[in-house]
N, C-alpha and C positions, 0 to 999 in steps of 0.2 A: 393751493390744498387748502383751505383755512378749516382744519380741525378744532383750534382749542385756542387761537389767538387770543383770547379776548379778555382786555387789559381790565386796569381799577374800575370801570366805568359799569361794573358789573356788582363789584363789591368784594372783600376776600370770598374764597369757597371754603365752606363748611365739609365737616367729616364727623361722624359717628352722630351721636343722639342731636346734635347740636345741628344736626343737617337739617334745610329747607326742606320740604316738600319738594319735588323736581317738574320743573314745570310739563304740562301735560305727560304726565307719568301715566301710564293704561297699566289694564290688569292681565295678571300675568294665566295661562288658560295653557297648561301641560301640552290637552290633547291638539288645542287647533296649535302651540311653538313645536308640535311632534308630526305635525301635516305640513307647516310649513317648509319645518327643516328637509323633509321626508322631498316636498316637492321640489326645492333647489337643488338636492343634491342630486333625486332621479333626474331632473333634466341636465345636468351635466354627464355624468354619468351613461344616462342616453346618448348626449352627445358627444364622445369619447367614444362609447361603442359602437355610437352612427358611423361614424368615422373610418373605424374597422371594418366595417361592417362593408361599407362601400372602397374600402381599398382592398379589400378580397374580391367584390364583383368587377368593379374597373378597374384596377391594378393588381397585384401580386404577392405572394408571400412573402416577396423578399419588399418591399416597399411597408408592408403589413412591419416586417419585422426593426425596417429601420426609424419609424414612426415609434416603435416601441422600445428603441433602444433611446431613443432619445428622454420619453418618457425613466427611462430607468434609470438613464444618467444624471438628470436633470434633479428629479426627484429629492435622494439623498444630500446633495450639495443644496439644493432650496433649503430642506428644512434645516440642517446643522447651519446654515449663514445666518436662515430667516429668526433664530435663536428660540423658536416656541413664544414669539412676545406674543401671538392670539392669547393666548392660553394663562401666561400671567398679567396679562393688561385686564382680561374678562375678572381673574380672580382676583385684583388688585384694588381691594373695595376701600381700605383704607389711601387712596389718592396716594401713594409712596410718590408715585412720577404724573409727568401729565402725555396722555394722549399723543401731544406734539415731539416730544420726549421718543414717545414709541417708533411714530414715523420715523423721526430722524435716525434713528436706529437700525430701523429694519429698510431704509433705503440705502442703510451704509453698505447693511449684509446682501440686499440683493444684490448692489454693487458688486461685490467682492464675488459672487457667488455667477453672478454670470461670467468674469474673469475667469475664474476656476473651471466654469463648462467650456467657457472656449478654449481653453488649454489641452480639456483631454481630449477635445475636438481633434485640436489642432497634431496632439500627439497620437491617436489612436489611425487619424489619416487615415479613416474611409469613406466612402461613398454618401454617406448619412450626415455627412460632419455639421451641414450646411443643415440639415433636422434639426441634426441634434439642437444646436444655437436656436432656433426659430424656438423650438420648443421650449427652452430655458429662457425666453425673453417671455413668450406666452408665462410660463410659473412667476419669473420676476414680478409682472402686472396680475397675478391672484395676488402675490405675499405682498402687495401695499394696501391690493383690497382690501386683505386681511387687518390690517388696522381699522379702516374703517366698520369691517365688518363688528368688530369686537365693542367700538364704540355706542352702533347698535343696538348689539346685544347685551350690552350694560343697560342699556335705556329700556330692553323690555322692545325695542322694534324688527322682532325675530320676520313679520310678514315681509317688510323692506329687503331682508337681509335673505329671504326667501326669490323675493322678485330681483335682482341682484345677481343669482346664480342663474336662475330662469333666463335673464336677458343675456346674459353670457353665453348659457349653453345651446342656445337657441340661434343665433350669430355664429357663435364657434360654427356650427354643424351644418346650418344652409349656408356661409359662406365657405367652410373648407369643402362639403361635397360638388360645390355647385363650382370653384375653381380647379379640384380634380378633374370634372366631366368636361370642362372646358379647358384644359390641357396638359391630363392626363402629369403632371410633375409634382412629385409630393412636398416638394419645396414649397414651389404656389401655392398649395391647398394649406399649408402647416400655417401660412399667412392669415389664412380663415380665423386658426385660433386663438393667433393673437390680438388681430380685431376685436375678437370675441369679450376678451381679457379686456383689453382696454377699456372698451362699452361698456360692461357688465362690471369687474369686478377694477374698476377703477372711476372711468364717468360717472356709471350710475350713482353708485353710494357715496361722493365725494359731492355731488350737486345736491344727492338728498339729506346728505347733514348737512349742507348750508341753508338748504330751505327749509329745515327743523328747527336751526338756529334763528334762521330771520320771524318765525311764525311765532317764536317764544315754545316751541315743543319740545328740547331737547336741550338742554342745560349749557352753557358753554363752558362749565370745567374751568379752569384754574387757568393762568401766565406761565409761561415757562421762564425761566430765569433770563434775564437781561447780560449778567456778566459771561465773558465767554467761555474763561476759565470756571466759573462755578459748571457752565452749560457740560461745559467736557466732562468734568470729573462725573457730574450725575449721570450722564449718556454712556461712561464706563463702566459706572456703577450697574446702570441698567443690564448690562451687557454681561458683565457677572451675574447676578445675580441668576437671568434668563438663559445663561450660556448650558447648563443644566438639562433643562428642556430642549432644545436647540438639538444637542451632542444625543439626547436619547430619542428625541421624533427620528434625526438621520440616521443612525442606526439600525433601530429599525426597519425604515425604510431600503435600509442597505441588504441588509440580512434576506429582505426579501427578496430585492431585484438579484441578492447573488446566482439563483438560479438562472436567472435570462442571462446574464453574464457570462455564463461556462456554453449555457446552450448556445450563443451567438461565436462563443470563441472553438467550440469545438463540433457544431453540428452545423450554422450560418445562418447566415441572417433567414433565411427562407423558413426552416425550423423554427427557431426562434419565433416569425410573422403566425405559425400554426400556434406555438406554444402560446402567444399571450391573445390571442382569436378564445383562446379555450378558457384564460384565464378570468375571461370575463363573468361567469355566473360565480365566482370569486367576488369580484369587484361590487358586484348586484345586490349580494348577501352585506357588504362591509356598507355599502350604501343607506342599508334597513339598520343597520346597528349604530352606524353612526349617529342616524337622525334621533335614534332612541337615547342613545345613553347623550348627547347634547343635552340633553334633557332633563334626563336621570344625575346626572352632574349634581346640580346645584341640589336635589332632593337627598342626596347621598351626604354633602355637607353640609345639609341641615340636619342631618340623620348625627352626624359626628358631633355637631357644634351640640345638639341635646344630651351628648355622653351614651348614644342609643347603640354603641358599639357591637352589641352580640343582636341587634337588628339587621345591621347594614353587610354581616357574616350571613345573615338566612338570607337576603334579598341579593345577593351576590351569588349565593348556592341556588335560586329557584331563576337565576337568569341563564347561570352553567348550566343548566338542565334541560328551559328552553332550550338554549342555542342547539345542544345536542342529537335534541330532541326534531327541529329543525333542521338542524342537517343529516340526522337518518333517512326523511323525507325523502331529502336533495340527494343523497350517493344511490336511494330507490330508483325516482323517477331516472337518476345520471345512464343506471346502469339497466336498462330497461327501452329509454328512450333516445337514450345521449344522442348513438349513430345516425340516426333517419335527420332528428332534427339538427346536426350539423352538416349532412349534406344540405340539409334542404335550404338552411342558413348561407352557409361558406360556401361547397359542396363538396366533389369526393379526396381532394387534397386534407382534407380536415375533418371528414369523415373517417379517413382510417386513425385519425388517433383519438377514438372514443373513448377508449379506458383512460386517457389520460384525466379526461373530463369527470371521468367518473372520482380521479383519485383529487381531485379538486373539488370536489363534492362532500368529499373528506374532511378536506381543510374548511368549507365554512362550518364546522363544527369547532374544532380549534380558533378559529377567529371569532365568533358568536365569543366561547369562552373568554377569550383574550380579552374583548374590547369590555367586559362584565367588572375582570379583577382590574384592567388598565382603570378605568373610569374610577375606580373606589382607590385605586392609588391616588391619583389626579385630587382625588376628593378632601384626601389627607397630606395632600400637596409634601409627597417622595418625592421629589424632584431626583434625586443624587441614586435611590433605588433602581428607578427608570433606570437612569444610566447605565448602570452595574448593571439591569436585566442585558440591554441590548447589546452591551458588550461580550458576554455570555453568547448571546443569540449569533450575535457574527460569527464568534469562534463555530459554531456549530453550522450557520449555514455553508460558509467554507470547506468544509471535510466534510459534510454529507454530499455537497453538488460533485466537489470532485471524486468524488467517491461511486454514485450514483448515477450521475447524470450519462459518463464513457460507458455504462453497462446495460443501461435498463433507455435512454436515447429522452423522452420527453417524458413519460410516466416515471424515470426515475428526477427530470427536472419537477413534476408536480408530487410526488415523497418529498423532497425533499424541501415544498413549501411545508407541508404538512406537518412534518418534524419541526422545522423553525419556527412556525407557531406554535406548534404543539407544546416545546420545550419554553419557550418564552410564558406562555400560560403558566409551565409548571412554577417555574423557578418565579413568577414575581404574583402565583398564590400563595408562596412560601411567604415574600415579604409581605404582603398583603396581610397575612397573619401573623407574622413577628410584630409589625406594626403596631397593629392595632390591639395587640399586648403591653405596649412600651406607653407612659402616661405621656402625652404631648410636647410635657416642657424636657424631656429623655432625649427627644430624640435628635438626629442626628442634623434634621433638615430646620431644626429650631432657630438658630441663631439667623438664620435666611429668613424664616416666615412666618419668625413672631410678631413683626409689625403689621404685618397682612391682616394675620388672626386676632390680634389684640382689636384694629380699624374696623375687622366686620362685627368682632361681637361688640362694640360698643353703639354700632346700630339698633 
């Protein structure tokens, strides 16, 4: 994986005002960036939903539940152990660490995550333990690919990232559904997801980075330190810097997945399968929000760099209102046509839970508002704020799930998702307002982020 280790032949790496123009630099076009991000995310989301749809038709709700449990177990663990290195690398404009160091730290993290996922699967002792492990392996490969995605994203190669995600999603869908139809075995089908991640998240971006470097269209980057002791110290410092991001991301994922754990424990894997199938309306909305805010993050950072804090607050306010209006349309559509659509797509077992689909449409409102606020917090690099908010929402998720799921079933689980997303949006909204009223030098994260901010200011 030749990501950055180009040595002295390329000369010293320069940052700040003295940096040389990047070879092969391309012009950034926000609309095109959104389109390519959306295309990649859409393919990945449709691939996952396509596998769920195939499981509802070829398999059973129990198989859907086993696959959903694999996602629910592996996602939080991978996010915590992944340390949010993608975000830290993209925003590391001062080049405090080289991409090779990010890659080595990520490899260590995904190794630890696979060990934890394996232990959780063994302790659970469920029939889907193998599925959990294989889903974790696919997520591990995706995590490795994120480092290459970050390198390409910093170089403005959003189109390449979109293509890589498209390769991943297409191979995953074709291979997984084909294997499921041929064998009827979910464990074999999930191997298709592993293959998609291997080709799309690792193979294609690695090949692309090497090709662009060979053509001089991607800067080689600085060399990693040669001394083992120095290298270990730097990797440890990188892990400590990124830890709040990873913990915050993991807690956020865990809090949203808590209802799934309770549903599987109290109602069984078949009920979890129905719940997972219904929740894809929220996943589809999040795909759109994610594509938009990946492009809005640099804009928000630039606004802060110009001191336009009031304008940033107004922008976030408009985005929140837009998300609420979009969610309101979704609620009306789900209430009117949810039952027949579910029956047509999934079957009568799923149509009987149409009320939960309407509640998920309400969750779209909360999720859209949360995306807007969360992106602004990332722009001001309030990593510890993210961690504190995550801890609060985990407690809320646990309490509300145990209260509502036993009483209201899948509707209670969907209501829990609404409460979790809504409470996180409120907590982070308060934190964002407070962060924007404090001078940057006096913020709690200044000691960690000041070197990066100084590097950005020097460009």
